[in-house]
LUMTI-502428 format. One record per residue (C-alpha): residue number from 1; x, y, z. Coordinates in nm, 3 decimals, m for minus. Each point is the difference from the previous one (the first is absolute). Example, Ala and Ser with C-alpha at 12.3 -4.5 7.8 and 13.67 -1.06 7.14 Angstrom:
2
resi:u:v:w
1:1.230:m0.450:0.780
2:0.137:0.344:m0.066
***
This chain:
420
resi:u:v:w
1:m3.883:m5.729:m9.206
2:0.040:0.321:0.196
3:m0.138:0.355:m0.016
4:0.145:0.236:m0.257
5:0.198:0.291:0.152
6:m0.134:0.340:m0.104
7:0.050:0.368:0.076
8:m0.137:0.342:m0.086
9:0.106:0.358:0.059
10:m0.047:0.358:m0.113
11:0.264:0.274:0.000
12:0.094:0.295:m0.225
13:0.340:m0.166:m0.054
14:m0.024:m0.342:m0.164
15:0.314:m0.125:0.178
16:m0.160:0.059:0.338
17:m0.317:m0.183:m0.103
18:0.203:m0.287:m0.143
19:0.208:m0.024:0.318
20:m0.316:m0.022:0.212
21:m0.140:m0.274:m0.223
22:0.327:m0.194:0.017
23:m0.001:0.020:0.380
24:m0.354:m0.140:0.007
25:0.064:m0.295:m0.232
26:0.331:m0.087:0.166
27:m0.166:0.004:0.341
28:m0.270:m0.236:m0.125
29:0.250:m0.232:m0.170
30:0.162:m0.052:0.339
31:m0.329:m0.130:0.143
32:m0.078:m0.374:m0.016
33:m0.345:0.047:m0.154
34:0.131:0.200:m0.301
35:0.195:m0.123:m0.300
36:0.375:0.042:0.041
37:0.117:m0.076:m0.355
38:m0.235:0.176:m0.244
39:0.109:0.041:m0.363
40:m0.291:0.188:m0.162
41:m0.082:0.363:0.083
42:m0.317:0.192:m0.086
43:0.072:0.374:0.002
44:m0.254:0.279:m0.043
45:0.077:0.373:0.012
46:m0.213:0.312:m0.026
47:0.054:0.231:m0.294
48:0.186:0.244:0.226
49:0.293:m0.243:m0.026
50:m0.043:m0.086:m0.369
51:0.305:0.195:m0.114
52:0.212:m0.175:0.263
53:m0.131:m0.349:m0.087
54:0.334:m0.129:m0.126
55:0.187:0.135:0.303
56:m0.253:m0.161:0.233
57:0.029:m0.339:m0.170
58:0.379:0.011:m0.003
59:0.012:0.094:0.368
60:m0.245:m0.263:0.119
61:0.145:m0.280:m0.214
62:0.351:0.083:0.128
63:m0.124:m0.009:0.360
64:m0.186:m0.327:m0.060
65:0.241:m0.200:m0.217
66:m0.175:m0.328:0.083
67:m0.310:0.128:m0.182
68:0.071:m0.077:m0.365
69:m0.338:0.080:m0.159
70:m0.194:0.326:0.006
71:m0.336:0.107:m0.135
72:m0.223:0.302:0.053
73:m0.116:0.333:m0.133
74:m0.114:0.354:0.086
75:m0.341:0.117:0.123
76:m0.158:0.328:0.103
77:m0.025:m0.175:0.334
78:0.143:m0.309:0.163
79:m0.140:m0.225:0.268
80:0.113:m0.228:0.280
81:m0.186:m0.178:0.276
82:m0.238:0.254:0.158
83:0.151:0.307:m0.171
84:m0.020:0.195:m0.327
85:0.240:0.265:m0.125
86:m0.170:0.243:m0.238
87:0.164:0.313:m0.141
88:0.308:m0.069:0.211
89:0.352:m0.128:m0.072
90:m0.015:m0.363:0.111
91:0.103:m0.353:m0.082
92:m0.107:m0.350:0.105
93:0.196:m0.323:m0.027
94:m0.082:m0.367:0.052
95:0.255:m0.283:m0.016
96:m0.138:m0.336:m0.113
97:0.160:m0.334:0.078
98:m0.113:m0.234:m0.278
99:0.165:m0.298:m0.170
100:0.235:0.131:m0.267
101:m0.148:m0.225:m0.266
102:m0.353:0.126:0.071
103:0.023:0.357:m0.125
104:0.153:0.208:m0.279
105:0.028:0.376:m0.036
106:m0.080:0.125:m0.350
107:m0.023:0.330:m0.188
108:m0.071:0.135:m0.347
109:0.369:m0.010:m0.090
110:0.051:m0.338:0.169
111:m0.324:m0.193:m0.053
112:m0.092:m0.319:0.177
113:0.193:m0.288:m0.153
114:m0.147:m0.325:m0.129
115:0.182:m0.204:0.263
116:m0.224:0.112:0.287
117:m0.352:m0.136:0.054
118:m0.192:0.298:0.136
119:m0.322:m0.065:0.189
120:m0.074:0.362:0.095
121:0.176:0.335:m0.008
122:0.031:0.334:0.175
123:m0.004:0.262:m0.277
124:0.096:0.367:m0.005
125:m0.077:0.194:m0.318
126:0.062:0.343:m0.148
127:m0.340:0.161:m0.073
128:0.144:0.167:m0.313
129:0.076:m0.335:m0.162
130:m0.179:m0.057:m0.331
131:m0.250:m0.289:m0.018
132:0.032:m0.048:0.375
133:m0.319:m0.204:0.032
134:0.121:m0.246:m0.264
135:0.340:m0.032:0.168
136:m0.166:m0.079:0.333
137:m0.214:m0.262:m0.170
138:0.304:m0.155:m0.169
139:0.189:m0.009:0.329
140:m0.292:m0.169:0.174
141:m0.013:m0.259:m0.278
142:0.362:m0.090:0.073
143:m0.090:m0.112:0.352
144:m0.160:m0.335:0.082
145:m0.280:0.156:0.206
146:m0.049:0.314:m0.210
147:0.025:0.204:0.319
148:0.190:0.328:0.023
149:m0.008:0.254:0.283
150:0.156:0.345:0.019
151:m0.056:0.343:m0.145
152:0.107:0.292:m0.216
153:0.276:0.235:0.112
154:m0.132:0.338:0.113
155:0.217:0.310:0.010
156:m0.020:0.376:m0.043
157:0.360:m0.003:m0.123
158:0.195:m0.302:m0.126
159:m0.166:m0.337:m0.039
160:0.250:m0.266:0.105
161:0.011:m0.371:0.068
162:0.254:m0.218:0.181
163:0.107:m0.336:m0.143
164:0.322:m0.169:0.103
165:0.058:m0.374:m0.011
166:0.279:m0.238:0.092
167:0.341:0.160:0.039
168:m0.103:0.365:m0.036
169:m0.124:0.091:m0.350
170:m0.237:m0.215:m0.195
171:0.176:m0.101:m0.317
172:m0.100:0.239:m0.278
173:m0.070:0.307:0.213
174:0.333:0.161:m0.079
175:0.023:0.352:0.139
176:m0.344:m0.018:0.155
177:0.161:m0.123:0.323
178:m0.327:m0.145:0.117
179:m0.195:0.327:m0.025
180:m0.191:0.074:m0.319
181:m0.327:0.127:m0.148
182:m0.246:m0.155:m0.243
183:m0.158:m0.341:m0.048
184:m0.057:m0.265:0.263
185:0.218:m0.135:0.277
186:m0.051:m0.209:0.310
187:0.044:m0.343:0.151
188:m0.133:m0.328:m0.136
189:m0.067:m0.270:0.259
190:0.011:m0.378:m0.025
191:m0.264:m0.246:0.113
192:0.149:m0.042:0.348
193:m0.051:0.369:0.088
194:m0.347:0.003:0.153
195:m0.192:0.321:m0.063
196:m0.354:0.107:0.093
197:m0.128:0.314:m0.174
198:m0.323:0.199:m0.015
199:m0.130:0.313:m0.174
200:m0.202:0.255:0.196
201:m0.224:0.245:m0.186
202:m0.046:0.363:0.097
203:m0.314:0.095:m0.190
204:m0.370:m0.063:0.056
205:m0.251:m0.068:m0.280
206:m0.269:0.265:m0.043
207:m0.187:m0.175:m0.280
208:m0.094:m0.348:m0.108
209:0.227:m0.195:m0.236
210:m0.074:0.075:m0.365
211:0.103:m0.207:m0.299
212:0.191:0.187:m0.266
213:m0.185:m0.053:m0.326
214:0.209:0.210:m0.236
215:0.359:0.114:0.042
216:0.290:0.133:m0.203
217:0.345:0.043:0.152
218:m0.052:0.171:0.333
219:m0.352:0.121:m0.080
220:m0.313:m0.170:0.132
221:m0.298:0.074:m0.221
222:m0.283:m0.205:0.147
223:m0.076:m0.127:0.351
224:m0.282:m0.254:0.018
225:m0.110:0.126:m0.341
226:m0.018:0.369:0.097
227:0.245:0.282:m0.086
228:0.271:m0.018:0.264
229:0.002:0.374:0.071
230:m0.375:0.002:0.062
231:0.040:m0.286:0.249
232:0.285:0.182:0.176
233:m0.188:0.329:0.036
234:m0.313:m0.178:0.121
235:0.191:m0.195:0.266
236:0.174:0.317:0.116
237:m0.334:0.188:0.000
238:0.141:0.289:m0.206
239:m0.074:0.148:m0.342
240:0.200:0.196:m0.256
241:m0.243:0.287:0.050
242:0.204:0.069:0.316
243:0.350:m0.054:m0.143
244:0.205:0.103:0.305
245:m0.188:m0.235:0.233
246:0.020:m0.279:m0.257
247:0.373:0.051:m0.052
248:0.073:m0.015:0.373
249:m0.202:m0.320:0.037
250:0.171:m0.169:m0.297
251:0.347:0.101:0.121
252:m0.069:m0.166:0.336
253:m0.114:m0.321:m0.170
254:0.208:m0.297:m0.114
255:m0.089:m0.321:m0.178
256:0.062:m0.359:0.104
257:0.060:m0.239:m0.290
258:m0.028:m0.378:0.005
259:0.094:m0.207:m0.301
260:m0.229:m0.300:m0.031
261:0.262:m0.179:m0.206
262:0.251:0.021:0.287
263:m0.239:m0.067:0.285
264:m0.246:m0.261:m0.129
265:m0.328:0.035:0.187
266:0.132:0.256:0.250
267:m0.214:0.300:0.086
268:0.139:0.352:0.034
269:m0.208:0.087:0.308
270:m0.015:m0.261:0.274
271:m0.301:m0.061:0.223
272:0.170:0.211:0.267
273:m0.017:0.299:m0.236
274:0.378:0.006:m0.046
275:0.221:m0.064:m0.301
276:0.165:m0.336:m0.054
277:0.379:m0.016:m0.035
278:m0.021:m0.042:m0.381
279:m0.155:0.345:m0.052
280:0.235:0.263:m0.142
281:m0.080:0.360:0.095
282:0.066:0.261:m0.269
283:m0.057:0.374:m0.053
284:m0.269:0.152:m0.220
285:0.199:0.219:m0.241
286:m0.270:0.141:m0.225
287:m0.361:0.016:m0.118
288:m0.105:m0.025:m0.366
289:m0.322:0.197:m0.013
290:m0.047:m0.065:m0.373
291:m0.007:m0.378:0.044
292:m0.110:m0.010:0.364
293:0.315:m0.193:0.091
294:0.256:0.016:0.281
295:0.377:m0.041:m0.023
296:0.201:m0.168:0.275
297:0.373:m0.042:0.061
298:0.017:m0.362:m0.121
299:m0.116:m0.221:m0.282
300:m0.372:m0.080:0.010
301:m0.146:m0.303:m0.175
302:m0.351:m0.116:m0.066
303:m0.109:m0.254:0.260
304:0.188:0.165:0.285
305:m0.180:0.097:0.318
306:0.023:0.372:0.085
307:m0.093:0.154:0.334
308:0.014:0.365:0.102
309:0.178:0.050:0.331
310:0.165:0.249:0.234
311:0.280:m0.011:0.251
312:m0.138:m0.082:0.343
313:0.192:0.004:0.327
314:m0.224:m0.236:0.195
315:m0.011:m0.250:m0.286
316:0.379:0.013:m0.030
317:0.045:m0.063:0.375
318:m0.246:m0.289:0.001
319:0.155:m0.164:m0.304
320:0.353:0.034:0.138
321:m0.107:m0.169:0.324
322:m0.167:m0.271:m0.206
323:0.312:m0.090:m0.200
324:0.214:0.002:0.315
325:m0.245:m0.238:0.164
326:0.010:m0.227:m0.305
327:0.379:m0.011:0.010
328:0.002:m0.079:0.372
329:m0.256:m0.274:m0.050
330:0.208:m0.157:m0.277
331:0.324:0.032:0.196
332:m0.119:m0.144:0.330
333:m0.034:m0.375:0.053
334:m0.355:m0.130:0.018
335:0.068:m0.164:0.334
336:0.181:0.192:0.273
337:0.090:m0.081:0.355
338:m0.164:0.206:0.274
339:0.320:0.195:0.070
340:0.033:0.081:m0.372
341:m0.355:0.130:m0.014
342:0.070:0.223:0.300
343:0.313:0.132:m0.168
344:m0.193:0.086:m0.315
345:m0.260:0.182:0.208
346:0.268:0.220:0.158
347:0.024:0.370:m0.094
348:0.149:0.068:m0.345
349:0.300:0.170:0.157
350:0.120:m0.339:0.122
351:0.257:m0.191:m0.201
352:m0.162:m0.230:m0.256
353:m0.059:m0.353:0.119
354:0.174:m0.272:m0.204
355:m0.341:m0.137:m0.090
356:m0.046:0.295:m0.233
357:0.312:m0.100:m0.195
358:0.035:0.345:m0.159
359:0.369:0.065:m0.067
360:m0.048:0.338:m0.165
361:m0.243:0.200:m0.211
362:m0.003:0.242:m0.293
363:m0.279:0.257:m0.032
364:m0.043:0.208:m0.314
365:m0.272:0.261:0.024
366:m0.127:0.269:m0.235
367:0.155:0.342:0.045
368:m0.356:0.131:0.033
369:m0.059:m0.212:0.311
370:0.217:0.006:0.312
371:m0.067:0.170:0.332
372:m0.169:0.314:m0.133
373:m0.260:m0.210:m0.182
374:m0.054:m0.227:0.301
375:m0.045:0.281:0.248
376:0.342:0.072:0.154
377:0.376:m0.047:m0.024
378:0.098:m0.365:m0.056
379:m0.363:m0.108:0.043
380:0.013:m0.249:m0.288
381:0.307:m0.181:0.131
382:m0.142:0.003:0.352
383:m0.299:m0.197:m0.129
384:0.236:m0.256:m0.150
385:0.199:m0.029:0.324
386:m0.309:m0.046:0.212
387:m0.106:m0.283:m0.229
388:0.333:m0.178:m0.061
389:0.189:0.086:0.316
390:0.353:0.131:0.036
391:0.144:m0.170:m0.309
392:0.286:0.131:m0.219
393:m0.156:0.207:m0.277
394:0.125:0.245:m0.263
395:m0.159:0.155:m0.306
396:m0.062:0.314:m0.201
397:m0.276:0.222:m0.133
398:m0.021:m0.053:m0.373
399:m0.131:0.156:m0.320
400:m0.188:m0.325:m0.064
401:m0.017:m0.339:0.166
402:0.081:m0.338:m0.156
403:m0.176:m0.323:0.095
404:m0.031:m0.316:m0.206
405:0.026:0.122:m0.361
406:m0.185:0.326:0.058
407:0.090:0.362:0.063
408:m0.229:0.149:0.265
409:m0.075:0.347:0.135
410:m0.120:0.118:0.343
411:0.079:m0.341:0.148
412:0.242:m0.159:0.244
413:0.188:m0.325:m0.065
414:0.104:m0.181:0.318
415:0.232:m0.300:m0.033
416:0.151:m0.205:0.281
417:0.287:m0.250:0.000
418:m0.108:m0.317:0.178
419:0.230:m0.220:0.202
420:m0.012:m0.378:0.021
***
């Protein structure tokens, strides 16, 4: 299998950006190391283009008639290999050459049919959808591996998704014309599509892991037998006698939650002092001074592990490099010839060696991450490129990240397509 053609561009006029992207993918398709007959497109646009989403899809699909299936969404930023576009009109496109019987595009108005055995799925979701967590869990249960990857659309205007399958419209979409809002959409993949995916956390624990001893809804009452609010204030070294200082400290603090039922004997804080990939980071949304409880932006159950945490740039960088290294280790053969080892040791700007077998990658990162959080423009994607090399990559900055059957926050989800 060959590399997936991809392109990216920014321009105030969407037609100019689309034309630049088309020139890039067509140029790559003419090269022997890139796929020449792709049929699946992944398209991500920034919210500057949200109102023109239908025009963009119609234009690109008319220019690429051989591409019969489209999937994607909108983000406050989009990403490609080594570059991020934040607060700018931009789009990114990757064309995937996969066996036609090994993927299916689906949407809320054209759900995944019973005739396809899904092993994993790329999922885009509208953050305003009711019972979103349950829908993600149900979708994961419909795959053989239980593994989803993707994220929530993010937009300051319209929230849109792209979903086109087969000969244009997916049956049942009607006037949607492949662009719609609400629910879930994406691409389900069969067992012969090899994927390697990892979650990278962006927060650092500032307390030990406590066990929730009493909970109701989204309110944690007791932590290790003590009133949760007392534990929080003690760990933050503040008191309610200085309310302004306490409020600032609480606002800068998040909680990491780990469900023991989902994770078996897993621990929330690893020996390295970092979170494991099963930890879900959530906001603190209130304090109950009467009961000494804290409210968080998710359901809390007795038996969960709860850790107070804060966003941390150095921890985010280190964890991103870790997951990239894990992916490279899994992708590369255990035994390499000398010349292959030398190729892998070459600078990241070099073309990827076949030993890496990465055909393309999708990176979904939190809208609160990106270059500004990592210290400079495109800094996050530059870390990925240095680790993986010059591989085709597209993605977007989301309102929440999806991995396995969970909805994350402040994380990045990196997934690569592996060749034979």
